[in-house]
C-alpha positions in Angstrom: 12.8 -25.2 -28.5 12.6 -22.3 -30.9 15.8 -20.3 -31.3 13.9 -17.1 -30.2 13.6 -18.6 -26.7 17.2 -19.9 -26.6 19.8 -17.6 -25.0 23.5 -17.4 -23.9 22.5 -15.6 -20.7 19.2 -15.5 -18.8 18.9 -13.1 -15.9 16.2 -13.6 -13.3 15.5 -10.3 -11.7 15.8 -6.8 -13.0 17.1 -4.8 -10.0 20.5 -3.1 -10.1 22.3 -6.5 -10.1 20.0 -8.0 -12.7 19.7 -5.3 -15.3 23.4 -4.4 -15.1 24.3 -8.1 -15.7 22.0 -8.1 -18.7 23.6 -5.0 -20.2 27.1 -6.2 -19.6 26.2 -9.5 -21.2 24.8 -7.8 -24.3 27.9 -5.6 -24.5 30.1 -8.7 -24.5 28.1 -10.3 -27.3 25.9 -12.7 -25.4 22.3 -13.2 -26.5 20.6 -12.1 -23.3 17.1 -12.3 -21.7 15.9 -10.8 -18.5 12.9 -11.9 -16.4 10.9 -9.6 -14.0 7.9 -10.6 -11.9 6.8 -7.0 -11.3 5.1 -4.7 -13.8 8.2 -2.4 -14.1 11.9 -3.0 -14.3 14.4 -1.8 -11.7 13.6 -4.1 -8.7 13.3 -2.9 -5.1 15.9 -0.2 -5.5 14.3 1.8 -8.3 10.6 1.1 -7.4 10.3 1.1 -3.6 13.8 1.5 -2.2 16.8 3.6 -2.9 15.3 6.0 -5.4 11.9 6.9 -4.0 13.4 7.2 -0.5 16.1 9.6 -1.8 13.5 11.6 -3.6 11.5 12.0 -0.4 14.7 12.8 1.6 15.6 15.6 -0.9 12.1 17.1 -0.9 11.8 17.1 2.9 15.3 18.5 3.3 14.2 21.5 1.3 11.0 21.8 3.3 12.9 21.6 6.6 15.4 24.2 5.4 12.5 26.5 4.4 11.0 26.3 7.8 14.1 26.2 10.0 17.1 27.8 8.1 15.8 30.1 5.4 15.2 33.1 7.6 18.9 33.2 8.7 19.8 33.7 5.0 17.3 36.6 4.6 14.8 34.4 2.8 11.2 35.2 3.9 8.9 32.1 3.6 5.9 33.0 5.6 2.8 30.9 5.4 4.9 27.8 4.5 2.9 24.7 3.6 3.4 21.4 1.9 1.2 19.1 -0.2 1.7 15.4 0.5 -0.1 14.6 -2.7 2.3 16.7 -4.7 5.3 15.4 -2.7 4.4 11.8 -3.6 3.7 12.8 -7.2 7.2 14.2 -7.5 8.6 11.0 -6.0 6.6 8.8 -8.4 7.7 10.9 -11.4 11.4 10.3 -10.4 10.8 6.6 -10.1 9.0 6.4 -13.4 11.7 8.2 -15.2 14.4 5.8 -14.0 12.3 2.7 -14.6 11.6 3.9 -18.1 15.3 4.5 -18.5 16.0 0.8 -17.7 13.4 -0.3 -20.1 15.0 1.9 -22.8 18.4 0.4 -22.0 17.1 -3.1 -22.5 15.7 -2.2 -25.9 18.8 -0.3 -27.0 21.0 -3.3 -26.0 18.7 -5.8 -27.7 17.9 -7.6 -24.5 14.7 -9.6 -24.5 12.4 -8.8 -21.6 10.0 -11.4 -20.2 7.3 -10.3 -17.7 6.4 -13.0 -15.2 7.8 -15.1 -12.4 11.0 -16.9 -13.4 11.9 -20.2 -11.9 14.5 -22.9 -12.7 12.9 -25.8 -14.6 15.8 -28.3 -15.0 19.2 -28.2 -16.6 19.5 -25.0 -18.7 15.8 -24.4 -18.5 13.8 -21.5 -17.0 10.0 -21.3 -16.9 8.4 -17.9 -17.0 4.9 -17.8 -15.5 3.0 -14.8 -16.8 -0.4 -13.5 -16.0 -2.0 -15.6 -18.8 0.5 -18.1 -19.9 3.9 -19.8 -19.4 7.0 -19.7 -21.5 10.0 -22.0 -21.3 13.4 -20.6 -22.1 16.7 -22.3 -22.6 19.9 -20.7 -21.4 23.6 -21.8 -21.4 24.1 -19.5 -18.4 21.4 -18.6 -15.9 22.0 -15.8 -13.3 19.8 -15.4 -10.2 19.6 -11.8 -9.2 16.2 -11.7 -7.4 17.2 -9.4 -4.6 15.6 -9.3 -1.2 12.4 -8.6 0.7 11.6 -6.9 4.0 11.9 -9.0 7.2 8.6 -9.4 9.1 8.7 -9.9 12.8 6.5 -12.9 13.8 4.9 -10.9 16.7 4.4 -7.8 14.6 3.1 -8.9 11.2 2.7 -6.4 8.3 -0.9 -5.4 7.6 -0.1 -2.6 5.2 -2.0 -0.1 7.3 -0.8 0.1 10.8 2.2 -2.2 10.8 4.1 -1.3 7.6 7.4 -2.0 5.8 9.4 0.6 3.9 7.2 -0.2 0.8 4.3 1.5 2.5 6.2 4.1 4.4 7.4 5.8 1.2 3.7 6.3 0.2 1.7 7.5 3.2 -1.2 9.7 2.0 -0.9 11.9 5.1 1.6 12.6 7.8 1.1 10.2 10.8 0.8 12.1 14.1 2.8 9.4 15.9 5.2 7.2 14.1 7.1 4.3 15.8 10.1 3.1 13.9 11.5 -0.4 14.8 15.2 -0.4 13.9 17.8 2.4 13.8 19.7 1.3 10.7 19.7 3.0 7.3 16.0 2.5 6.5 14.7 3.4 9.9 16.8 6.6 10.2 16.1 7.7 6.6 12.3 7.3 6.7 12.1 8.4 10.3 13.8 11.6 9.2 11.4 12.1 6.3 8.3 12.0 8.4 9.8 13.9 11.3 10.6 16.8 9.0 7.0 16.8 7.9 5.7 17.0 11.5 5.3 13.4 12.8 6.3 12.6 16.3 8.9 9.9 15.7 10.0 7.3 18.3 12.8 5.0 17.1 13.1 1.7 19.0 16.5 -0.1 18.7 17.5 -3.4 20.4 21.2 -2.4 20.2 22.9 0.2 22.4 23.7 2.5 19.4 22.0 3.8 16.3 23.8 3.1 12.9 25.6 0.2 14.6 27.9 -0.5 11.6 29.7 2.8 12.1 32.3 3.8 14.6 30.9 4.7 18.0 31.9 8.4 17.7 30.0 8.6 14.4 26.9 6.9 15.8 26.9 9.1 18.9 27.2 12.4 17.0 24.4 11.2 14.6 22.2 10.4 17.6 22.7 13.9 19.0 22.1 15.6 15.7 19.0 13.6 14.8 17.5 14.3 18.3 17.7 18.0 17.4 15.7 17.2 14.3 12.9 15.6 16.3 13.8 11.9 16.4 13.6 10.3 19.8 15.7 7.2 20.4 15.0 4.3 22.7 18.1 2.2 22.7 18.6 -1.2 24.4 14.9 -1.7 23.9 13.2 -4.9 22.7 9.9 -4.6 20.9 7.3 -7.2 21.9 4.1 -6.5 20.0 1.2 -4.3 19.3 -2.0 -3.7 21.4 -5.1 -1.6 21.1 -6.7 0.2 24.1 -9.5 2.7 24.2 -9.4 3.3 20.4 -5.7 3.8 20.3 -2.7 1.6 19.2 0.4 1.0 21.3 3.7 -0.6 20.3 4.8 -2.6 23.3 8.4 -3.1 24.3 10.8 -4.0 27.2 13.8 -2.1 28.6 15.8 -3.1 31.6 13.2 -5.7 32.4 10.4 -3.1 32.5 7.4 -2.9 30.1 7.0 0.3 28.1 4.5 1.4 25.5 4.6 3.9 22.5 1.4 5.2 21.1 1.5 5.0 17.3 -0.7 5.7 14.3 1.8 3.9 12.2 4.6 1.3 13.0 7.4 1.1 10.5 9.3 -2.2 10.9 12.8 -1.6 9.6 14.9 -4.5 11.0 16.6 -5.6 7.8 16.0 -7.6 4.6 16.1 -11.2 3.7 17.1 -12.9 0.4 14.3 -13.5 -2.1 15.0 -17.2 -2.9 11.6 -18.8 -2.4 9.8 -20.5 -5.3 12.8 -20.2 -7.7 12.9 -23.9 -8.3 16.3 -24.3 -6.8 15.5 -27.8 -5.6 15.1 -29.0 -9.2 18.9 -28.7 -9.6 19.8 -29.6 -6.0 20.7 -26.0 -5.0 20.4 -25.6 -1.2 20.2 -22.3 0.7 21.9 -21.6 4.0 20.3 -20.8 7.4 19.5 -17.2 6.2 18.0 -18.3 2.9 21.1 -17.2 0.9 22.5 -19.2 -2.1 26.0 -20.4 -1.5 28.4 -19.6 -4.3 31.9 -20.6 -5.1 34.5 -19.1 -7.4 33.1 -16.6 -9.9 29.6 -16.7 -8.3 28.9 -20.3 -9.4 26.3 -22.2 -7.5 26.5 -26.0 -6.9 24.6 -26.5 -10.2 26.4 -26.2 -13.6 25.6 -23.1 -15.5 23.7 -21.4 -12.6 25.1 -18.3 -10.9 23.9 -15.9 -8.2 24.7 -12.4 -7.2 23.5 -9.5 -5.0 21.2 -9.8 -2.0 20.7 -13.6 -2.5 24.3 -14.3 -1.7 26.5 -13.4 1.3 27.7 -9.9 1.9 26.1 -6.5 2.4 22.7 -6.0 0.8 23.7 -2.9 -1.2 22.7 -2.0 -4.8 26.3 -1.1 -5.8 27.6 -4.4 -4.4 25.1 -6.2 -6.6 26.1 -4.1 -9.7 29.8 -4.9 -9.2 29.1 -8.6 -8.8 26.9 -8.5 -11.9 29.7 -7.1 -14.0 32.3 -9.4 -12.6 30.1 -12.5 -12.9 29.2 -11.9 -16.6 32.7 -11.0 -17.5 33.9 -14.3 -16.1 31.1 -16.1 -18.1 32.5 -14.3 -21.2 36.1 -15.4 -20.5 37.3 -12.1 -19.0 38.8 -11.3 -15.6 36.0 -9.8 -13.7 36.7 -9.1 -10.0 35.1 -7.4 -6.9 37.2 -5.9 -4.2 35.0 -6.5 -1.1 37.3 -4.5 1.1 36.3 -1.2 -0.5 32.5 -1.3 -0.7 31.1 2.0 0.7 28.1 2.1 3.0 25.9 5.2 3.3 23.0 6.4 5.3 21.3 9.3 3.5 20.1 11.4 6.4 21.1 15.0 6.9 23.9 15.0 7.7 24.8 11.8 5.8 26.9 9.0 7.2 29.4 7.2 4.9 32.1 4.6 5.5 34.4 2.3 3.7 36.8 -0.4 4.9 37.5 -1.2 8.6 36.0 0.6 11.6 38.4 1.0 14.5 36.5 -1.8 16.3 37.0 -4.1 13.4 40.7 -3.3 13.2 41.1 -4.1 16.9 39.3 -7.4 16.4 41.6 -8.3 13.6 44.6 -7.4 15.8 45.8 -4.7 13.3 47.7 -1.9 14.9 46.3 1.4 13.6 46.4 5.1 14.0 43.6 7.5 13.2 43.2 11.1 12.2 40.1 13.2 12.5 39.1 16.6 11.1 36.0 18.4 12.0 33.9 20.2 9.3 33.8 23.1 11.8 37.3 24.0 10.5 36.4 23.8 6.8 35.7 27.0 5.0 33.1 25.7 2.6 31.3 24.0 5.4 31.1 27.2 7.3 29.8 29.1 4.3 27.1 26.5 3.5 25.8 25.5 6.9 27.7 22.2 6.9 29.8 22.4 10.1 28.2 19.4 11.8 30.3 16.3 11.5 33.8 15.1 10.7 36.0 12.9 8.6 38.1 10.1 10.3 40.9 8.2 8.5 42.2 5.0 10.0 45.5 3.7 8.7 47.9 0.8 9.4 50.4 2.0 12.0 53.3 0.2 10.3 52.6 0.9 6.6 50.3 4.0 6.7 48.0 2.2 4.2 44.4 3.4 4.7 42.3 0.8 6.4 39.0 2.7 6.6 37.4 6.1 6.4 34.3 7.3 8.2 32.4 10.5 7.4 29.5 12.2 9.0 28.6 15.4 7.3 26.8 17.2 4.4 27.5 15.3 1.2 29.3 12.4 2.8 27.8 10.0 0.2 29.7 11.9 -2.5 32.9 12.5 -0.5 33.4 8.8 0.3 34.2 8.1 -3.3 37.6 9.8 -3.0 38.4 7.6 -0.1 37.3 4.5 -2.0 39.6 5.4 -4.9 42.6 5.8 -2.7 42.0 2.5 -1.0 41.4 0.7 -4.3 44.9 1.5 -5.3 46.4 0.8 -1.9 46.9 4.4 -1.0 48.3 5.6 2.3 47.0 8.3 4.6 49.9 10.5 3.5 48.8 9.9 -0.2 45.4 11.3 0.7 46.9 14.2 2.7 49.2 15.1 -0.2 46.5 14.9 -2.9 45.5 18.4 -4.0 41.9 19.2 -3.2 40.1 22.3 -4.6 39.6 25.2 -2.2 37.1 25.9 -0.8 35.4 22.5 -0.8 34.0 20.1 1.7 36.5 17.5 0.3 39.4 19.3 1.9 38.3 17.7 5.2 39.4 14.4 3.7 42.8 15.8 2.9 43.1 17.2 6.5 42.0 14.0 8.1 44.7 12.2 6.0 47.3 14.7 7.3 45.9 14.3 10.8 46.9 10.6 10.9 50.5 11.8 11.1 49.7 14.7 13.3 50.1 17.2 10.4 46.6 18.7 9.9 46.9 22.3 8.9 43.6 23.8 9.8 43.1 22.4 13.3 44.8 23.3 16.6 
């Protein structure tokens, strides 16, 4: 095989895990190649996931403010209108800018990009099947970072028109009159919010008794109440059963308390989670088996059962989050290069980018109870925060949960404006084993929303200053 197709590191997949792994490999002196089956680099996150959804959330938040909050500030916006075509163009421009940025990073780091479907083809071999030809590569180390795909319900299959995944729900050409959202997790809540702000009647159907079920109950309950005010209607403890047509209309069918119910819907967004993308990768050629959920088992330092083959991100166990994949990418490649890469899985933040945002890190109170850890919690409402009052951000609170014996922070939950940014301070304190008192004694600028973190830390010991 020619030297131009021989590499120290071959990365299959160019999402946040894949392209970060490639860059870190190049930085550490490894001759690196990356393979991507789609036309553009960036994976689900940049192309049809994190980035386009955040662009739509930002645009529709401004539109919602213009229609519902501007007048209170003395801003007159009569005859308000929105162009869905321009809204989508702005979103697409954002996506293109970031995807082009990844392409530039590959070039500037001298990483060879192969466009095509990459699959294992024996020991140290990867076959890239392009549109017109096939190329065989040789790599001392091969990293699988192929991400995940949307889960399809067997009784509610995607057709791309009526029953859609998030891929289509970020690109509707008009506002659906009636939108049914199956699933009240991050994707369902975020895209449900987008289209509700634009005028859709949104029905969210959730099998579990709460929305945002990975958060503490008090966070989920407040979120439900606030989102209802924004036009989302929630149907909890409800099981979706299928789709039927009657008299020229479409109805999502479901069951609750043993009774059949129906929801008229122009569009049905199925947002019940994602599954590892591990099919057709040629895993069997090296004896690599997947678990019951299609994930690739890995051992120490992300090694699979086959020598020289590694896996990270959504294809292995753990939360399917872009930042988790990025950290695993760096740790894995650093280990390959003989360095001490490491991921602290106890401090991976989780965010839902609605308005207000929901953010958490570490243990919930329920998880602490399950582990038998004695804890104490402190809560501070944004209603007592000066910056929040001045910027219409009084909805929500910060809650700090700490070990009762040591005061070490176990977890932090935030619901509020800018929670996705605020959670980073909590992650930092936890990374270094900080206590609630450490957080409470850290100086925060005034006036800022971040002072609520300080106050919640003080509240763990009953010492919050700005609450009665």
